[in-house]
mmCIF file of the N, C-alpha and C atoms, coordinates in Angstrom:
data_MODEL
# 
_entry.id   MODEL 
# 
loop_
_atom_site.group_PDB 
_atom_site.id 
_atom_site.type_symbol 
_atom_site.label_atom_id 
_atom_site.label_alt_id 
_atom_site.label_comp_id 
_atom_site.label_asym_id 
_atom_site.label_entity_id 
_atom_site.label_seq_id 
_atom_site.pdbx_PDB_ins_code 
_atom_site.Cartn_x 
_atom_site.Cartn_y 
_atom_site.Cartn_z 
_atom_site.occupancy 
_atom_site.B_iso_or_equiv 
_atom_site.pdbx_formal_charge 
_atom_site.auth_seq_id 
_atom_site.auth_comp_id 
_atom_site.auth_asym_id 
_atom_site.auth_atom_id 
_atom_site.pdbx_PDB_model_num 
ATOM 1   N N  . MET A 1 1  ? 84.075 85.924 100.556 1.00 0.00 ? 1  MET A N  1 
ATOM 2   C CA . MET A 1 1  ? 84.038 85.383 98.959  1.00 0.00 ? 1  MET A CA 1 
ATOM 3   C C  . MET A 1 1  ? 83.366 86.719 98.267  1.00 0.00 ? 1  MET A C  1 
ATOM 4   N N  . ASN A 1 2  ? 83.379 87.117 97.350  1.00 0.00 ? 2  ASN A N  1 
ATOM 5   C CA . ASN A 1 2  ? 82.735 87.817 96.420  1.00 0.00 ? 2  ASN A CA 1 
ATOM 6   C C  . ASN A 1 2  ? 81.743 87.381 95.587  1.00 0.00 ? 2  ASN A C  1 
ATOM 7   N N  . LYS A 1 3  ? 80.584 88.492 95.762  1.00 0.00 ? 3  LYS A N  1 
ATOM 8   C CA . LYS A 1 3  ? 79.343 88.226 94.935  1.00 0.00 ? 3  LYS A CA 1 
ATOM 9   C C  . LYS A 1 3  ? 79.416 88.026 93.690  1.00 0.00 ? 3  LYS A C  1 
ATOM 10  N N  . PRO A 1 4  ? 78.769 86.806 92.938  1.00 0.00 ? 4  PRO A N  1 
ATOM 11  C CA . PRO A 1 4  ? 79.299 87.191 91.686  1.00 0.00 ? 4  PRO A CA 1 
ATOM 12  C C  . PRO A 1 4  ? 78.607 87.855 90.940  1.00 0.00 ? 4  PRO A C  1 
ATOM 13  N N  . GLU A 1 5  ? 79.330 88.130 89.668  1.00 0.00 ? 5  GLU A N  1 
ATOM 14  C CA . GLU A 1 5  ? 78.671 89.265 88.703  1.00 0.00 ? 5  GLU A CA 1 
ATOM 15  C C  . GLU A 1 5  ? 76.995 89.420 88.400  1.00 0.00 ? 5  GLU A C  1 
ATOM 16  N N  . LYS A 1 6  ? 76.665 87.963 88.079  1.00 0.00 ? 6  LYS A N  1 
ATOM 17  C CA . LYS A 1 6  ? 75.227 87.906 87.861  1.00 0.00 ? 6  LYS A CA 1 
ATOM 18  C C  . LYS A 1 6  ? 74.402 86.790 88.719  1.00 0.00 ? 6  LYS A C  1 
ATOM 19  N N  . ASN A 1 7  ? 73.386 87.097 88.923  1.00 0.00 ? 7  ASN A N  1 
ATOM 20  C CA . ASN A 1 7  ? 72.038 86.253 89.355  1.00 0.00 ? 7  ASN A CA 1 
ATOM 21  C C  . ASN A 1 7  ? 71.924 85.359 88.732  1.00 0.00 ? 7  ASN A C  1 
ATOM 22  N N  . LEU A 1 8  ? 71.686 84.266 89.506  1.00 0.00 ? 8  LEU A N  1 
ATOM 23  C CA . LEU A 1 8  ? 71.298 82.985 88.956  1.00 0.00 ? 8  LEU A CA 1 
ATOM 24  C C  . LEU A 1 8  ? 69.774 83.232 88.522  1.00 0.00 ? 8  LEU A C  1 
ATOM 25  N N  . VAL A 1 9  ? 68.950 82.626 87.862  1.00 0.00 ? 9  VAL A N  1 
ATOM 26  C CA . VAL A 1 9  ? 67.393 82.946 86.834  1.00 0.00 ? 9  VAL A CA 1 
ATOM 27  C C  . VAL A 1 9  ? 67.119 82.083 87.007  1.00 0.00 ? 9  VAL A C  1 
ATOM 28  N N  . ILE A 1 10 ? 66.135 81.789 87.943  1.00 0.00 ? 10 ILE A N  1 
ATOM 29  C CA . ILE A 1 10 ? 64.998 80.255 87.863  1.00 0.00 ? 10 ILE A CA 1 
ATOM 30  C C  . ILE A 1 10 ? 63.819 80.950 87.743  1.00 0.00 ? 10 ILE A C  1 
ATOM 31  N N  . SER A 1 11 ? 64.094 79.628 86.488  1.00 0.00 ? 11 SER A N  1 
ATOM 32  C CA . SER A 1 11 ? 62.491 79.954 86.315  1.00 0.00 ? 11 SER A CA 1 
ATOM 33  C C  . SER A 1 11 ? 61.443 79.413 86.568  1.00 0.00 ? 11 SER A C  1 
ATOM 34  N N  . LYS A 1 12 ? 59.783 79.377 86.597  1.00 0.00 ? 12 LYS A N  1 
ATOM 35  C CA . LYS A 1 12 ? 58.975 78.451 87.209  1.00 0.00 ? 12 LYS A CA 1 
ATOM 36  C C  . LYS A 1 12 ? 58.755 77.182 86.392  1.00 0.00 ? 12 LYS A C  1 
ATOM 37  N N  . LYS A 1 13 ? 58.746 76.200 86.984  1.00 0.00 ? 13 LYS A N  1 
ATOM 38  C CA . LYS A 1 13 ? 58.312 75.045 86.813  1.00 0.00 ? 13 LYS A CA 1 
ATOM 39  C C  . LYS A 1 13 ? 56.958 74.339 85.977  1.00 0.00 ? 13 LYS A C  1 
ATOM 40  N N  . LEU A 1 14 ? 56.845 73.740 85.062  1.00 0.00 ? 14 LEU A N  1 
ATOM 41  C CA . LEU A 1 14 ? 55.619 73.160 85.174  1.00 0.00 ? 14 LEU A CA 1 
ATOM 42  C C  . LEU A 1 14 ? 55.472 72.142 85.762  1.00 0.00 ? 14 LEU A C  1 
ATOM 43  N N  . LYS A 1 15 ? 54.337 71.525 86.395  1.00 0.00 ? 15 LYS A N  1 
ATOM 44  C CA . LYS A 1 15 ? 53.990 70.080 87.329  1.00 0.00 ? 15 LYS A CA 1 
ATOM 45  C C  . LYS A 1 15 ? 53.933 68.761 85.956  1.00 0.00 ? 15 LYS A C  1 
ATOM 46  N N  . GLY A 1 16 ? 54.692 68.136 86.629  1.00 0.00 ? 16 GLY A N  1 
ATOM 47  C CA . GLY A 1 16 ? 54.622 66.986 85.855  1.00 0.00 ? 16 GLY A CA 1 
ATOM 48  C C  . GLY A 1 16 ? 56.456 66.726 85.242  1.00 0.00 ? 16 GLY A C  1 
ATOM 49  N N  . ASP A 1 17 ? 57.123 67.359 85.404  1.00 0.00 ? 17 ASP A N  1 
ATOM 50  C CA . ASP A 1 17 ? 58.304 67.407 84.316  1.00 0.00 ? 17 ASP A CA 1 
ATOM 51  C C  . ASP A 1 17 ? 59.468 67.444 85.717  1.00 0.00 ? 17 ASP A C  1 
ATOM 52  N N  . ASP A 1 18 ? 59.576 66.508 86.482  1.00 0.00 ? 18 ASP A N  1 
ATOM 53  C CA . ASP A 1 18 ? 60.591 66.104 87.791  1.00 0.00 ? 18 ASP A CA 1 
ATOM 54  C C  . ASP A 1 18 ? 62.128 65.345 87.032  1.00 0.00 ? 18 ASP A C  1 
ATOM 55  N N  . GLY A 1 19 ? 62.035 64.375 86.565  1.00 0.00 ? 19 GLY A N  1 
ATOM 56  C CA . GLY A 1 19 ? 62.974 63.682 86.449  1.00 0.00 ? 19 GLY A CA 1 
ATOM 57  C C  . GLY A 1 19 ? 64.288 63.461 87.323  1.00 0.00 ? 19 GLY A C  1 
ATOM 58  N N  . HIS A 1 20 ? 64.061 63.850 88.670  1.00 0.00 ? 20 HIS A N  1 
ATOM 59  C CA . HIS A 1 20 ? 64.790 64.014 89.505  1.00 0.00 ? 20 HIS A CA 1 
ATOM 60  C C  . HIS A 1 20 ? 64.815 62.819 90.799  1.00 0.00 ? 20 HIS A C  1 
ATOM 61  N N  . LYS A 1 21 ? 65.794 62.200 91.245  1.00 0.00 ? 21 LYS A N  1 
ATOM 62  C CA . LYS A 1 21 ? 65.536 61.441 92.529  1.00 0.00 ? 21 LYS A CA 1 
ATOM 63  C C  . LYS A 1 21 ? 65.500 61.778 93.492  1.00 0.00 ? 21 LYS A C  1 
ATOM 64  N N  . THR A 1 22 ? 65.061 61.230 94.705  1.00 0.00 ? 22 THR A N  1 
ATOM 65  C CA . THR A 1 22 ? 65.256 61.991 96.212  1.00 0.00 ? 22 THR A CA 1 
ATOM 66  C C  . THR A 1 22 ? 66.446 61.643 96.628  1.00 0.00 ? 22 THR A C  1 
ATOM 67  N N  . PHE A 1 23 ? 66.734 62.847 97.711  1.00 0.00 ? 23 PHE A N  1 
ATOM 68  C CA . PHE A 1 23 ? 68.470 63.502 97.979  1.00 0.00 ? 23 PHE A CA 1 
ATOM 69  C C  . PHE A 1 23 ? 68.079 64.052 99.417  1.00 0.00 ? 23 PHE A C  1 
ATOM 70  N N  . SER A 1 24 ? 69.182 63.247 100.675 1.00 0.00 ? 24 SER A N  1 
ATOM 71  C CA . SER A 1 24 ? 68.729 63.979 101.758 1.00 0.00 ? 24 SER A CA 1 
ATOM 72  C C  . SER A 1 24 ? 70.046 64.720 102.048 1.00 0.00 ? 24 SER A C  1 
ATOM 73  N N  . ILE A 1 25 ? 69.848 65.766 102.548 1.00 0.00 ? 25 ILE A N  1 
ATOM 74  C CA . ILE A 1 25 ? 70.764 66.917 103.392 1.00 0.00 ? 25 ILE A CA 1 
ATOM 75  C C  . ILE A 1 25 ? 70.456 67.029 104.357 1.00 0.00 ? 25 ILE A C  1 
ATOM 76  N N  . ARG A 1 26 ? 71.511 67.233 105.405 1.00 0.00 ? 26 ARG A N  1 
ATOM 77  C CA . ARG A 1 26 ? 71.069 68.073 106.593 1.00 0.00 ? 26 ARG A CA 1 
ATOM 78  C C  . ARG A 1 26 ? 71.484 69.305 106.831 1.00 0.00 ? 26 ARG A C  1 
ATOM 79  N N  . ILE A 1 27 ? 70.440 70.484 106.847 1.00 0.00 ? 27 ILE A N  1 
ATOM 80  C CA . ILE A 1 27 ? 70.546 71.605 106.732 1.00 0.00 ? 27 ILE A CA 1 
ATOM 81  C C  . ILE A 1 27 ? 69.702 72.487 107.864 1.00 0.00 ? 27 ILE A C  1 
ATOM 82  N N  . LYS A 1 28 ? 70.414 73.614 107.988 1.00 0.00 ? 28 LYS A N  1 
ATOM 83  C CA . LYS A 1 28 ? 69.696 74.809 108.655 1.00 0.00 ? 28 LYS A CA 1 
ATOM 84  C C  . LYS A 1 28 ? 68.346 74.604 108.678 1.00 0.00 ? 28 LYS A C  1 
ATOM 85  N N  . ASP A 1 29 ? 67.498 74.707 109.888 1.00 0.00 ? 29 ASP A N  1 
ATOM 86  C CA . ASP A 1 29 ? 65.948 75.572 109.557 1.00 0.00 ? 29 ASP A CA 1 
ATOM 87  C C  . ASP A 1 29 ? 65.655 76.566 109.017 1.00 0.00 ? 29 ASP A C  1 
ATOM 88  N N  . GLU A 1 30 ? 67.073 77.510 109.156 1.00 0.00 ? 30 GLU A N  1 
ATOM 89  C CA . GLU A 1 30 ? 66.642 78.973 108.328 1.00 0.00 ? 30 GLU A CA 1 
ATOM 90  C C  . GLU A 1 30 ? 66.671 78.731 106.983 1.00 0.00 ? 30 GLU A C  1 
ATOM 91  N N  . THR A 1 31 ? 67.820 77.450 106.704 1.00 0.00 ? 31 THR A N  1 
ATOM 92  C CA . THR A 1 31 ? 67.760 77.271 104.857 1.00 0.00 ? 31 THR A CA 1 
ATOM 93  C C  . THR A 1 31 ? 66.715 76.782 104.573 1.00 0.00 ? 31 THR A C  1 
ATOM 94  N N  . VAL A 1 32 ? 66.153 75.905 104.902 1.00 0.00 ? 32 VAL A N  1 
ATOM 95  C CA . VAL A 1 32 ? 64.808 75.310 104.804 1.00 0.00 ? 32 VAL A CA 1 
ATOM 96  C C  . VAL A 1 32 ? 63.546 76.398 104.518 1.00 0.00 ? 32 VAL A C  1 
ATOM 97  N N  . GLU A 1 33 ? 63.434 77.192 105.391 1.00 0.00 ? 33 GLU A N  1 
ATOM 98  C CA . GLU A 1 33 ? 62.525 77.995 105.242 1.00 0.00 ? 33 GLU A CA 1 
ATOM 99  C C  . GLU A 1 33 ? 62.622 78.920 104.152 1.00 0.00 ? 33 GLU A C  1 
ATOM 100 N N  . ARG A 1 34 ? 64.251 79.300 103.594 1.00 0.00 ? 34 ARG A N  1 
ATOM 101 C CA . ARG A 1 34 ? 64.261 80.332 102.295 1.00 0.00 ? 34 ARG A CA 1 
ATOM 102 C C  . ARG A 1 34 ? 64.376 79.328 101.036 1.00 0.00 ? 34 ARG A C  1 
ATOM 103 N N  . LEU A 1 35 ? 64.677 77.730 101.221 1.00 0.00 ? 35 LEU A N  1 
ATOM 104 C CA . LEU A 1 35 ? 64.246 76.980 100.172 1.00 0.00 ? 35 LEU A CA 1 
ATOM 105 C C  . LEU A 1 35 ? 63.183 76.788 100.034 1.00 0.00 ? 35 LEU A C  1 
ATOM 106 N N  . ASP A 1 36 ? 61.794 76.619 100.914 1.00 0.00 ? 36 ASP A N  1 
ATOM 107 C CA . ASP A 1 36 ? 60.515 76.673 100.728 1.00 0.00 ? 36 ASP A CA 1 
ATOM 108 C C  . ASP A 1 36 ? 59.898 77.669 100.110 1.00 0.00 ? 36 ASP A C  1 
ATOM 109 N N  . ASP A 1 37 ? 60.603 79.286 100.886 1.00 0.00 ? 37 ASP A N  1 
ATOM 110 C CA . ASP A 1 37 ? 59.967 80.137 99.793  1.00 0.00 ? 37 ASP A CA 1 
ATOM 111 C C  . ASP A 1 37 ? 60.310 80.328 98.307  1.00 0.00 ? 37 ASP A C  1 
ATOM 112 N N  . LEU A 1 38 ? 61.367 79.935 98.175  1.00 0.00 ? 38 LEU A N  1 
ATOM 113 C CA . LEU A 1 38 ? 61.925 79.435 96.689  1.00 0.00 ? 38 LEU A CA 1 
ATOM 114 C C  . LEU A 1 38 ? 61.186 79.155 95.925  1.00 0.00 ? 38 LEU A C  1 
ATOM 115 N N  . ALA A 1 39 ? 60.696 77.805 96.686  1.00 0.00 ? 39 ALA A N  1 
ATOM 116 C CA . ALA A 1 39 ? 60.102 76.945 96.145  1.00 0.00 ? 39 ALA A CA 1 
ATOM 117 C C  . ALA A 1 39 ? 58.714 76.979 95.735  1.00 0.00 ? 39 ALA A C  1 
ATOM 118 N N  . LYS A 1 40 ? 57.752 77.777 96.494  1.00 0.00 ? 40 LYS A N  1 
ATOM 119 C CA . LYS A 1 40 ? 56.635 78.199 96.241  1.00 0.00 ? 40 LYS A CA 1 
ATOM 120 C C  . LYS A 1 40 ? 56.488 79.415 95.394  1.00 0.00 ? 40 LYS A C  1 
ATOM 121 N N  . LYS A 1 41 ? 57.709 80.119 95.226  1.00 0.00 ? 41 LYS A N  1 
ATOM 122 C CA . LYS A 1 41 ? 57.687 81.244 94.027  1.00 0.00 ? 41 LYS A CA 1 
ATOM 123 C C  . LYS A 1 41 ? 58.161 80.911 92.809  1.00 0.00 ? 41 LYS A C  1 
ATOM 124 N N  . THR A 1 42 ? 58.749 79.905 92.636  1.00 0.00 ? 42 THR A N  1 
ATOM 125 C CA . THR A 1 42 ? 59.006 78.833 91.463  1.00 0.00 ? 42 THR A CA 1 
ATOM 126 C C  . THR A 1 42 ? 58.362 77.915 90.681  1.00 0.00 ? 42 THR A C  1 
ATOM 127 N N  . ASN A 1 43 ? 57.705 77.433 91.910  1.00 0.00 ? 43 ASN A N  1 
ATOM 128 C CA . ASN A 1 43 ? 56.713 76.147 91.567  1.00 0.00 ? 43 ASN A CA 1 
ATOM 129 C C  . ASN A 1 43 ? 57.792 75.022 91.370  1.00 0.00 ? 43 ASN A C  1 
ATOM 130 N N  . ARG A 1 44 ? 59.202 74.861 91.905  1.00 0.00 ? 44 ARG A N  1 
ATOM 131 C CA . ARG A 1 44 ? 60.102 73.677 91.845  1.00 0.00 ? 44 ARG A CA 1 
ATOM 132 C C  . ARG A 1 44 ? 59.962 73.432 92.995  1.00 0.00 ? 44 ARG A C  1 
ATOM 133 N N  . SER A 1 45 ? 60.530 72.172 93.210  1.00 0.00 ? 45 SER A N  1 
ATOM 134 C CA . SER A 1 45 ? 60.663 71.168 94.257  1.00 0.00 ? 45 SER A CA 1 
ATOM 135 C C  . SER A 1 45 ? 62.358 71.403 95.005  1.00 0.00 ? 45 SER A C  1 
ATOM 136 N N  . ARG A 1 46 ? 62.415 71.182 96.466  1.00 0.00 ? 46 ARG A N  1 
ATOM 137 C CA . ARG A 1 46 ? 63.502 71.642 97.018  1.00 0.00 ? 46 ARG A CA 1 
ATOM 138 C C  . ARG A 1 46 ? 64.921 71.042 96.380  1.00 0.00 ? 46 ARG A C  1 
ATOM 139 N N  . ASN A 1 47 ? 64.612 69.663 95.535  1.00 0.00 ? 47 ASN A N  1 
ATOM 140 C CA . ASN A 1 47 ? 65.814 68.884 95.049  1.00 0.00 ? 47 ASN A CA 1 
ATOM 141 C C  . ASN A 1 47 ? 66.232 69.461 93.590  1.00 0.00 ? 47 ASN A C  1 
ATOM 142 N N  . ASP A 1 48 ? 64.947 70.138 93.344  1.00 0.00 ? 48 ASP A N  1 
ATOM 143 C CA . ASP A 1 48 ? 65.314 70.918 91.916  1.00 0.00 ? 48 ASP A CA 1 
ATOM 144 C C  . ASP A 1 48 ? 66.198 72.078 92.106  1.00 0.00 ? 48 ASP A C  1 
ATOM 145 N N  . LEU A 1 49 ? 65.782 72.756 93.190  1.00 0.00 ? 49 LEU A N  1 
ATOM 146 C CA . LEU A 1 49 ? 66.693 74.203 93.571  1.00 0.00 ? 49 LEU A CA 1 
ATOM 147 C C  . LEU A 1 49 ? 67.858 73.802 94.385  1.00 0.00 ? 49 LEU A C  1 
ATOM 148 N N  . ILE A 1 50 ? 68.067 72.764 94.912  1.00 0.00 ? 50 ILE A N  1 
ATOM 149 C CA . ILE A 1 50 ? 69.128 72.572 95.830  1.00 0.00 ? 50 ILE A CA 1 
ATOM 150 C C  . ILE A 1 50 ? 70.169 72.020 94.293  1.00 0.00 ? 50 ILE A C  1 
ATOM 151 N N  . ASN A 1 51 ? 69.886 71.321 93.246  1.00 0.00 ? 51 ASN A N  1 
ATOM 152 C CA . ASN A 1 51 ? 70.847 70.722 92.637  1.00 0.00 ? 51 ASN A CA 1 
ATOM 153 C C  . ASN A 1 51 ? 71.120 72.183 91.638  1.00 0.00 ? 51 ASN A C  1 
ATOM 154 N N  . MET A 1 52 ? 70.173 73.431 91.200  1.00 0.00 ? 52 MET A N  1 
ATOM 155 C CA . MET A 1 52 ? 70.340 74.145 90.219  1.00 0.00 ? 52 MET A CA 1 
ATOM 156 C C  . MET A 1 52 ? 71.291 74.965 91.028  1.00 0.00 ? 52 MET A C  1 
ATOM 157 N N  . LEU A 1 53 ? 71.193 74.902 92.732  1.00 0.00 ? 53 LEU A N  1 
ATOM 158 C CA . LEU A 1 53 ? 71.677 76.141 93.564  1.00 0.00 ? 53 LEU A CA 1 
ATOM 159 C C  . LEU A 1 53 ? 73.178 75.683 93.684  1.00 0.00 ? 53 LEU A C  1 
ATOM 160 N N  . LEU A 1 54 ? 73.658 74.369 93.593  1.00 0.00 ? 54 LEU A N  1 
ATOM 161 C CA . LEU A 1 54 ? 74.901 73.924 93.813  1.00 0.00 ? 54 LEU A CA 1 
ATOM 162 C C  . LEU A 1 54 ? 75.706 73.885 92.809  1.00 0.00 ? 54 LEU A C  1 
ATOM 163 N N  . ASP A 1 55 ? 75.052 73.539 91.475  1.00 0.00 ? 55 ASP A N  1 
ATOM 164 C CA . ASP A 1 55 ? 75.414 73.721 90.056  1.00 0.00 ? 55 ASP A CA 1 
ATOM 165 C C  . ASP A 1 55 ? 76.022 75.481 90.095  1.00 0.00 ? 55 ASP A C  1 
ATOM 166 N N  . TYR A 1 56 ? 75.342 76.091 90.521  1.00 0.00 ? 56 TYR A N  1 
ATOM 167 C CA . TYR A 1 56 ? 75.783 77.368 90.269  1.00 0.00 ? 56 TYR A CA 1 
ATOM 168 C C  . TYR A 1 56 ? 76.721 77.904 91.196  1.00 0.00 ? 56 TYR A C  1 
ATOM 169 N N  . ALA A 1 57 ? 76.781 77.348 92.571  1.00 0.00 ? 57 ALA A N  1 
ATOM 170 C CA . ALA A 1 57 ? 77.797 77.869 93.524  1.00 0.00 ? 57 ALA A CA 1 
ATOM 171 C C  . ALA A 1 57 ? 79.022 76.935 92.902  1.00 0.00 ? 57 ALA A C  1 
ATOM 172 N N  . MET A 1 58 ? 79.236 75.797 92.613  1.00 0.00 ? 58 MET A N  1 
ATOM 173 C CA . MET A 1 58 ? 80.259 75.692 91.889  1.00 0.00 ? 58 MET A CA 1 
ATOM 174 C C  . MET A 1 58 ? 81.072 76.033 90.609  1.00 0.00 ? 58 MET A C  1 
ATOM 175 N N  . ASP A 1 59 ? 80.433 77.030 89.963  1.00 0.00 ? 59 ASP A N  1 
ATOM 176 C CA . ASP A 1 59 ? 80.846 77.331 88.672  1.00 0.00 ? 59 ASP A CA 1 
ATOM 177 C C  . ASP A 1 59 ? 81.427 78.547 89.661  1.00 0.00 ? 59 ASP A C  1 
ATOM 178 N N  . TYR A 1 60 ? 81.196 79.332 90.833  1.00 0.00 ? 60 TYR A N  1 
ATOM 179 C CA . TYR A 1 60 ? 82.054 80.469 91.086  1.00 0.00 ? 60 TYR A CA 1 
ATOM 180 C C  . TYR A 1 60 ? 82.687 80.117 92.564  1.00 0.00 ? 60 TYR A C  1 
ATOM 181 N N  . CYS A 1 61 ? 82.797 78.793 92.753  1.00 0.00 ? 61 CYS A N  1 
ATOM 182 C CA . CYS A 1 61 ? 83.890 78.281 93.818  1.00 0.00 ? 61 CYS A CA 1 
ATOM 183 C C  . CYS A 1 61 ? 85.245 78.251 93.508  1.00 0.00 ? 61 CYS A C  1 
ATOM 184 N N  . GLU A 1 62 ? 86.059 78.724 94.748  1.00 0.00 ? 62 GLU A N  1 
ATOM 185 C CA . GLU A 1 62 ? 87.373 79.030 94.434  1.00 0.00 ? 62 GLU A CA 1 
ATOM 186 C C  . GLU A 1 62 ? 88.412 78.284 95.466  1.00 0.00 ? 62 GLU A C  1 
ATOM 187 N N  . VAL A 1 63 ? 89.064 77.201 95.508  1.00 0.00 ? 63 VAL A N  1 
ATOM 188 C CA . VAL A 1 63 ? 89.915 76.560 96.608  1.00 0.00 ? 63 VAL A CA 1 
ATOM 189 C C  . VAL A 1 63 ? 90.993 77.382 96.355  1.00 0.00 ? 63 VAL A C  1 
ATOM 190 N N  . LYS A 1 64 ? 91.229 77.636 97.847  1.00 0.00 ? 64 LYS A N  1 
ATOM 191 C CA . LYS A 1 64 ? 92.563 77.903 97.958  1.00 0.00 ? 64 LYS A CA 1 
ATOM 192 C C  . LYS A 1 64 ? 93.655 76.963 98.799  1.00 0.00 ? 64 LYS A C  1 
# 
């Protein structure tokens, strides 16, 4: 798969503005570590990041 032409920009989130429900998924330990690192840098929850990343990936997904 080709790399998208532009990066997904994630801004820091202010505390108290959640608006999401809990969602459980099974993922690799390495992915959890990367999510945790990104969560710390952006002050966002894993759930929030997963939703953003999935939305971004679906925009650049191609089914063959």
